[in-house]
N, C-alpha and C positions, 0 to 999 in steps of 0.2 A: 562286620559289615561297615563299610566306610560311607559316611554321608557326604553328599555333594552339596556344596554351598554355591549358589549362583553368583556369578561375578556381579559386582555392583556397577550399575551404570552411572555415569556422571550426570548429575542433575543439571550441571552447567551446560553440557553438550545438548541435553534434551531441551533446555530453555532456549538455547541459540537456534536450534532447528525449529522449534515452535514459533519463536519470534520471527524468523525469516519467512516461514510459510504463512504467517498471519498478516504480513505486509500486503497491501493492495498495489498491484502493478498498474500504474496509471496508463501504461501503453497497451495493456491487454484487457483491463477490467470491463465488465459489462456495466450497463447503466445502474443496475441494482447493486452491484458491488461498490460502485462509486458512491451511491447514496448511503452506504453504510458508514462513510466517513463523516466525522462531526462537522456540521454546518453545510454539508453538501446535500441539497435536495434534488428533485427530478430535473428542474430547469438547469441548474449548474452542472449536474452530471451530464446532461445532454450537450451542454456547451463544451465540456471536456472532450467528449466523443467527437463533436463537430470539429474542434481544434485539431484532434489527431487525424481526422479524415483530410482536412485542408492542408495541414503542415507536416504530416508524418509524425513519427514517434517523438515523444519528449526526449531531449538529450540530457536533461538534468531535472531534478525535482523542482528546482527554482523556476524552471520554464513555465510551470503551471500558473505562475503569477501573471502570465500573458493572457490567460483565459478571463474573459469578462465575468466579474462577480467574485473573483478570488483575489483578495488583497493580502497585505502582510499579516493581519490578524488571523484570517482564515487559514493562511499558509502555515502560520505557527501552530495552529490547532491540528493540522494534518501531516506536517512534514515528517514526523516520526512514525507515521502509519502507512506511508507510501514508499514505493520503490519504482525504478524505471527498468529493472532487470528481470 
């Protein structure tokens, strides 16, 4: 009888997928999802949504700096946790 050994999955591939799916899309995120970002409370989350409604989707992550209440320090805290795709 021959034993079957399952193929090893690449942990790196799994990490990439997990990382990608854990990013918050600032063009699609709900208020609650935005509030999960460090330093983003209900007021700032609503400002992000209001900005999207007024100006359309963000074209770059850096564009979120145009939202009142998000400065360079807050952007540095969230830039690796957000995406626009």
